[in-house]
C-alpha positions in Angstrom: 78.6 0.9 5.3 76.0 3.0 5.5 72.2 2.2 4.4 72.4 4.2 1.2 75.8 3.0 0.2 73.9 -0.6 0.5 71.8 0.3 -1.9 73.5 1.6 -4.1 75.9 -1.4 -4.1 73.0 -3.7 -4.5 71.7 -1.9 -7.5 74.5 -2.0 -9.1 75.7 -5.5 -8.1 72.0 -6.2 -9.7 71.9 -3.9 -12.7 75.5 -5.8 -13.7 74.4 -9.4 -12.9 71.2 -9.0 -15.7 73.6 -7.2 -18.3 76.1 -10.3 -17.3 73.4 -13.3 -17.9 72.3 -11.8 -20.7 75.8 -11.2 -22.2 76.7 -15.0 -21.6 72.8 -16.0 -22.3 73.1 -15.1 -26.2 76.2 -14.6 -28.9 74.4 -11.6 -30.4 75.1 -10.3 -27.0 79.0 -11.1 -26.4 80.8 -8.2 -24.7 77.9 -6.0 -24.0 78.7 -3.4 -21.1 77.1 -0.2 -20.6 77.8 3.0 -18.3 76.0 3.7 -15.2 74.7 6.4 -12.8 72.5 6.2 -9.8 71.8 9.0 -7.5 70.2 8.4 -4.3 68.3 11.1 -2.0 68.2 9.7 2.0 67.9 12.2 4.8 70.3 15.0 3.7 72.5 13.4 1.7 72.6 12.3 -2.2 74.9 9.1 -2.8 76.2 8.8 -6.0 77.4 5.4 -8.0 79.3 5.5 -11.3 80.2 3.4 -13.6 82.3 4.4 -16.6 82.4 7.3 -18.5 78.8 8.8 -18.0 78.8 11.9 -15.6 76.8 13.4 -12.9 77.6 17.4 -12.7 76.7 19.9 -9.4 75.8 23.2 -9.7 76.5 24.5 -6.5 77.0 28.7 -5.5 76.6 29.4 -9.7 78.9 27.2 -10.0 78.8 23.8 -12.1 81.6 20.8 -11.3 82.0 17.4 -12.9 81.8 15.0 -9.2 82.4 11.8 -11.3 86.0 10.9 -12.8 85.3 9.0 -15.9 87.1 4.8 -16.1 88.4 5.4 -19.2 91.8 4.8 -20.5 92.5 8.7 -21.0 91.6 9.1 -17.9 94.0 7.1 -16.6 97.0 8.5 -18.6 95.7 12.2 -17.8 96.3 11.5 -13.6 99.1 9.5 -14.3 100.5 12.7 -16.0 101.4 10.8 -19.6 99.1 12.5 -21.4 97.8 16.7 -21.0 94.0 17.5 -21.4 94.8 19.2 -25.7 96.3 15.9 -26.0 93.0 14.0 -24.5 90.4 15.9 -26.6 92.3 14.3 -29.5 93.4 10.9 -28.1 92.8 7.7 -29.9 91.5 5.8 -26.8 89.2 8.5 -25.8 86.2 6.2 -26.6 87.8 3.4 -24.3 86.5 2.4 -21.4 88.1 1.1 -18.7 85.1 0.3 -15.9 81.5 -0.9 -17.4 78.7 -2.6 -16.0 78.2 -6.2 -17.4 81.7 -7.1 -18.5 82.8 -9.3 -15.9 80.6 -10.8 -12.9 81.2 -8.1 -10.8 82.1 -4.5 -11.0 83.1 -1.9 -8.5 81.6 1.5 -8.7 83.0 4.4 -7.6 80.4 6.1 -4.9 80.6 9.3 -4.1 78.6 11.3 -1.2 77.4 14.5 -0.3 75.3 17.1 1.9 72.0 18.1 0.4 71.3 21.7 0.2 68.5 23.7 -0.4 68.0 24.1 -3.8 70.3 22.0 -5.9 70.7 20.4 -9.3 72.3 17.5 -10.6 72.7 17.2 -14.4 73.8 13.3 -15.6 75.5 13.4 -19.1 75.2 10.1 -20.9 77.2 9.1 -23.6 75.9 7.0 -27.1 78.5 3.7 -26.9 82.2 4.4 -28.0 81.5 8.4 -28.3 82.4 10.9 -26.0 80.9 14.7 -27.1 82.1 18.0 -26.5 80.5 18.6 -23.4 79.2 22.8 -24.5 79.6 23.5 -20.5 77.9 27.4 -21.1 74.5 25.3 -22.7 74.7 23.0 -19.7 75.3 25.8 -17.5 72.4 27.7 -19.3 70.1 24.4 -18.7 70.9 23.9 -14.8 70.1 28.0 -14.5 66.9 27.6 -15.8 65.9 24.1 -14.0 67.0 26.0 -11.1 64.7 29.3 -11.5 62.1 26.5 -12.3 62.5 24.7 -8.9 62.6 28.2 -7.3 59.4 29.4 -8.9 57.5 25.7 -7.8 58.9 25.6 -4.6 57.5 29.4 -4.0 54.0 28.4 -5.5 54.3 25.9 -3.0 54.8 27.5 0.0 52.3 30.1 -1.0 49.5 27.2 -1.4 50.8 25.8 2.2 50.1 29.8 3.5 46.8 29.3 1.9 45.9 25.9 3.3 46.7 27.1 6.5 44.6 30.2 6.7 41.6 27.9 5.5 
C-alpha cells in the first residue's frame, strides 16, 4: 500500500465513521449516507478514491474520460449484460446506489492511480441525493477546455514572471 493510498483510505475511513456515528446518534439521521470522490496529488501521481455515483472525469489529449464507475444497481446490471445503455437511461433503478459513505461501519472505496501529465484537467461531478441528471458532455468538454486554456495562460504568465525575476 503506497502512502497516497494509505492517506486516501484513512480519509474515507474517517469520513465514513463521522457520517455513520452521526446517523446512529440521532433518529432524524438514520440511514443517512453520501457519495464521495477524492483526489490526492502526490509527486507524479494522482490517486482517486470513489464511493457511490459521484464521478471523476479526466481530459487527456482532447478527449474526456470517465475515470470512476458508479456503485449503482444500474451499473451492476450493465456490467452483467442484463440491460443496455438505452435501458439504463430509463431504468426505475437508476438512482439506487449500492455503496455509500456512512451507511455501514466500513465502506471500501475504489482507488485508482494515474500518472500526472502536464496541464491535465480533472472534473468532478457530484449528484444531489436520489438524482442522476443527464450529463451534458459537450458542455463539460467546453468548460474543461476553457479551464485548460486558463491554466496554460497562468503557467505562461508564471514563467514570464520567473524569467523577469531572474534577470533583476
